[in-house]
N, C-alpha and C positions, 0 to 999 in steps of 0.2 A: 543556424537558427535565424528564422525570420519572424519578427513581431508583426502581427496583424492588426492589433487594436491596442489601446492604452487608456485606462479609465482610473483616475484618482477617486478612491472611495471616501466616504465621509468620515472614517475614522483615521484618515491619514495613510492608509494602505494603498499602494499602487498595484493595480491588477493589469496584467499584460497578457493577452492571448498570442500564441506563437505557433508556428509550424516547424518541424524538423524533419526533413526527408518526407514531406506530406503527412507526417504524424501531428495531429493537433495536440496542443498542451496550453496550460495556463501557469503563469508565475505571479506570485504575490510577494511584495517586498515592503518592509516597514518603512516609515518615513526616516528613521535613523540610518538606513543603509546607504553607504557611499563608498567611493574607492578608498578613502581613509579609514573607514570603519565597516569593513565588508560583514554582511550578516551570515551566521550559520544557516545551513540549509536542512529543510525537512522534505523528503520526497513523500508524497501522499498517494498511497495506492488506493484503489477502489474496485468494487465487483464489476463484471463485464456488462454494465447496464447502460453504458454511454455517459460521456461527460455532461451533455445537457440534463439528462435526468439526475445525475449525482451532483450537479453544480451547488444547489443549496447547502448540502452536507459539506462538500469539499471547501467551499469558500468560507462557511462558518469556522471550520477548523483552522483554515490558513489565517483568517483575520484575527483570531483568538491568539494563535502563535505569534503573529507579528505585532500586535498591540500590547500583549501582556509580557512577552518575552524577548521580542526583537529578532524573531527567526523569519527568514524567508522560507517560503514553501512553493512547491511546484508539483504539477501532476501531468500525466499524458494519457492520451486514449489508448485502450487496450486493442490489440488486433482483433478484427472482426466485429468490433463495437461501434456504437455511435455512427459517425459519418465514414467510417473506414469501410473498405469492400467487405462484403459478407465472406465468411470463410467456411466452405461447405463442410469440411471434415468435423469441425467444431459444432457447426449447426446441426449435423447429424447426431453427434454425441449429446447435445443438449436435448434433442427429440427422444433419443433413447433414454435419457435420464427422466424426462417427464413422464414417458410411458410407464417406466418402472415404478416411479413413485406414486402415480395415479392408480396403478394396479396393486399397490401395497407390496410389491416385491422388493427383495433386497437388491441394492445397487451394486453390481458386481465390478470386480477389479477391471475388467475390460472396459466398461463404461467410464469408470474414474480416469483410468489412464488415457483413454482417447479424448476426453474432456479437458484434462488439466495438463498433461505433460507437453503437447504441442503449444499451449499458451505459455508455459514456462520457457520453452526453448526459443520462442519468437520474442517474448516480451523482455526478457532479461537483457539481451543485447540492446534492445531499443532504450531500456532505462539507462543503460550504461552510457549510450550515445548522448541521451539527453543530459546526464550528469557532466559528460565532457563539456557540453555547450554551456550549461548553466554556470559551471565553475570558471568558465572563460570570461564571464561577465565581471567587471571591476567591483561591483556592488555585492557580489556573492562570494563567500569564502567558506572554507571548511571549519569544523568538521561537518559531517553530514550524517542525518538519521533517516530511516525508513519507517513508514507506519501503514497499517491497515491493508486493505485490498485482499487479493487472493493469497492466502498464507503460503501456498507453494512458491509463489514468485518471491515473497519474502524470504523464504528459506534459502533459495538459490542466491539471491542478492547478498544476503548476510554471509553465506559461505564462500562466495567468489569474489565480491567487490570489496577490496581493501580500503577503499575511501569511505565506506559506511561504517560508522563508529558505534551504533547502537540502533536497535530496531523495536519497535512497539507493534506487535502482531495480534491479529484477530482470529481466534480459532472458530471460524464460522464457515469454512468451506471444505469440500471433500479433499483428501490427501491421498495421493498414490503412494503404494507401498515403498517405491524407490526413494521417495523424499524423506522417509525416516532415516535412511542412511546418510543422506546429505545433511539432515539436522544434526547429526553427530559431528559434523565437521564445523558447526557454527561455534565461534569462540568469543563473539562480541557480546556486550550486555543486552539482555532481552527482557522485555516486559510482555506478557501474553495475557489477553483478554478472552475470557470464556463466559458466554451466556449460558448458564446451567441448564435451562430448559429449551435451548435452541432446536426447534423442531426439524431443521434441516441438517443438523450437525450430530455426529455420533460422539457422545460425551466421553465415553472410555477411550476412543481413538484420539481425541484431543488431549486427554490426560497422558496417554501413552507417548504422543508426540512431544508434549512438554517435557516428559521424563527423558526423551531421547536427545534432546538439544544438548550439545557438548559443552557449552559455556559454563563457567563456574559462577556467573552472576545472572540468575534468572528469577523473575518473579511471576506468579500466576494470580491474576485478579478474576475471580470468580463471583458472578452476580446472578441472582434469581431472575428468571425472565426469558422470553424469547429472543429470536434474532434481532429484532428491531427494538428491543427494550433495554438498550445499554444506557446505564444512569448517566446523567449529565455531569456527574462529578468525575467520570472516567476522562473527560477531556482535559480537565486539569491535572489529573493523575498522569496522563500521558505527556502533558507539557512539562510537568516537573521532573518526570523521568528524563526527558531530552535535556532539560536544563542541567541536570546533575552530570550528563555525560558529554554535552556539546558546548557548554558555555565555560 
């Protein structure tokens, strides 16, 4: 991990940009974090829109977690997004998805699999490598939570990464059928956020996915509104969820 910039923010949070094997990322740490008092860590996922575009939302969440609860938070750029090289197969799947939606056609399993499964296969090892590097820093400690982003990435991480103790997932993206079986292997505490009128999300599929999760501790937060209409109070709900399981 190579830090490329460092900026103390006005709320006492330290923001550092980094690269890890040419993957860009950002780490936010609270003023209280030190080698004698390492901070618990939240990995913040995001949709494949690029870190620059997502920065205001990501930084807002991270700074809230740091100032209100003493969490460190980190994120990395997804494959094929932002400044990372374009990924031809995924670009083609995105184009196929746009065409189907614009034509009012159902989005077939082939398109969903081509769009999501390669992203999961490539992203999860990158998140694990980032976790290795982050936990080697003296001011960062466990336990670790994961939130947001492409829900299929969260499912895979929750199922295979033992260092992640809790996950707060957003049912707002297409999910391949194969991920439902992986969801049954998830045993950590979960909180799942569902926008009831999400124009790009199949509500029944989201409810079926929630039902499939194998954990004995799972909570569904369903709110009226579209994809971008998540109520502000859900930020604190997510933070309190992590406080119960990470502090």
